[in-house]
C-alpha positions in Angstrom: 11.6 -3.7 15.2 8.1 -3.5 13.7 6.7 -3.1 10.1 6.7 0.5 9.2 3.5 0.2 7.3 2.0 -0.2 10.7 3.5 3.1 11.8 1.1 5.7 10.3 2.4 9.3 9.9 6.0 8.4 10.2 7.9 11.1 8.3 9.3 9.7 5.0 12.1 11.0 2.5 9.3 12.1 0.1 8.0 14.3 2.8 11.2 16.3 3.1 12.9 15.9 -0.3 16.5 14.6 -0.7 18.5 18.0 -0.9 18.9 18.5 2.9 19.6 14.9 3.8 22.2 14.8 0.8 23.9 17.8 2.0 23.9 16.6 5.7 25.3 13.1 4.7 28.0 14.8 2.3 29.3 16.8 5.3 30.1 13.4 6.8 31.8 11.9 3.8 28.6 10.0 2.8 26.4 10.0 -0.2 22.6 9.5 -0.6 21.7 7.2 -3.5 18.1 7.4 -4.4 16.4 4.1 -5.4 13.5 3.8 -7.6 10.0 3.3 -6.0 9.2 -0.2 -5.5 12.8 -1.4 -6.3 14.6 -3.4 -3.5 16.9 -1.1 -1.5 20.6 -2.4 -1.7 22.2 -2.9 1.8 19.0 -2.7 3.7 19.2 -4.8 6.9 15.4 -4.7 7.7 14.3 -4.9 3.9 11.1 -3.2 2.9 11.4 0.4 2.8 14.3 0.7 5.2 17.4 2.5 4.2 20.5 0.4 3.2 24.2 1.1 3.4 27.1 0.0 1.4 30.6 1.5 2.0 29.9 5.3 2.2 26.6 5.2 0.5 23.1 5.4 2.1 20.2 4.0 -0.2 16.7 5.1 0.3 13.4 5.5 -1.7 10.8 8.0 -1.4 9.0 5.8 1.3 12.1 5.2 3.4 11.5 6.6 6.9 13.7 9.6 7.7 14.5 7.8 11.1 15.8 4.9 9.1 17.8 7.1 6.6 19.5 8.9 9.6 20.2 5.7 11.7 21.9 4.0 9.0 23.9 7.1 8.2 24.9 7.4 11.6 26.0 3.8 11.8 28.5 4.8 8.9 29.4 8.2 10.6 30.4 6.4 14.0 32.6 3.9 12.1 36.4 4.7 11.5 37.2 5.1 7.8 38.8 1.7 7.4 35.8 -0.1 8.9 33.2 2.1 6.8 34.8 1.1 3.7 34.0 -2.5 4.1 30.3 -2.2 5.5 27.7 -4.0 3.5 24.2 -4.1 5.0 25.1 -4.6 8.7 27.5 -2.0 10.3 28.1 -3.5 13.8 27.1 -5.7 16.6 28.6 -3.4 19.1 26.2 -2.1 21.7 28.2 1.2 22.2 28.2 1.7 18.3 24.4 1.1 18.1 23.8 3.5 21.1 25.9 6.1 19.6 24.0 5.8 16.2 20.7 6.1 18.1 22.0 9.2 19.8 23.6 10.8 16.9 20.5 10.4 14.6 18.5 12.4 17.0 21.0 15.2 17.2 21.3 15.3 13.3 17.4 15.5 13.1 17.8 19.2 14.0 19.7 19.7 10.8 16.9 18.6 8.7 14.1 21.3 7.9 10.9 19.8 9.0 12.1 17.1 11.1 13.9 18.1 14.5 14.7 15.8 17.4 11.0 15.8 18.8 9.6 14.6 15.6 12.2 11.9 15.1 11.9 10.5 18.7 8.2 10.2 18.2 8.8 8.4 14.8 11.3 6.1 16.4 9.0 5.2 19.1 6.1 4.6 16.5 8.4 2.3 14.3 9.3 0.2 17.6 12.7 1.3 18.7 12.9 -0.2 22.3 14.5 1.6 25.3 14.3 0.4 28.9 12.9 3.5 30.1 10.0 3.3 27.7 10.5 5.9 25.2 13.2 7.3 22.9 12.9 10.7 24.7 13.3 9.3 28.1 16.3 7.3 26.9 17.9 10.3 25.2 17.4 12.5 28.3 18.0 10.4 31.1 19.9 7.2 30.2 22.2 8.0 27.2 25.1 9.5 28.8 27.3 6.8 27.8 26.4 7.2 24.0 26.8 10.9 24.3 30.3 10.5 26.0 31.3 8.0 23.3 30.6 10.5 20.7 32.2 13.3 22.5 35.4 11.1 22.8 35.6 10.5 19.1 35.0 14.1 18.1 31.6 13.3 16.6 29.7 15.5 19.2 30.6 18.7 20.9 31.3 18.4 24.7 28.1 20.3 25.3 26.1 17.8 23.2 25.8 20.2 20.2 26.0 19.2 16.6 28.9 17.0 15.6 31.9 18.4 13.8 32.5 17.3 10.2 34.3 14.1 10.0 37.9 14.3 10.6 39.9 10.8 10.8 42.5 12.5 12.9 39.9 13.0 15.7 38.8 9.4 15.8 40.3 7.0 18.5 38.9 3.8 17.8 
């Protein structure tokens, strides 16, 4: 992944405020915890301004990219509750879970005013997400059926690909 300081114009938490992201995370059993400007972000895998995760909490500063906040939150959303409780910094080494987190962050972007999936995908490309078809949009539209199906099977996405239902542990299969 690339250094986000070299990705000008990437949407940051300060650009959208924390009310809508906090409400979105709360619908999925997560909490958003703000970190003071310049302070290290607890549970950040990539460091610098990237979001962090510990248990059910997503940590972010004003300069945290929105795509990072959503991506880390989605790592927690895709995990069963018993695994979520033990997460600290690194959520998974599972390719299906990583793909599901990428797909879900794009879908959830539509729930944030001023963000939306088109903007989020552009920011993901600017930051350096790497997909074999060359862009996030191409992956999402042409090569992500496995991720979409994974989410549908676990009740995290409607069969038509619409927004996910709120977290319900009874719907999870693994």
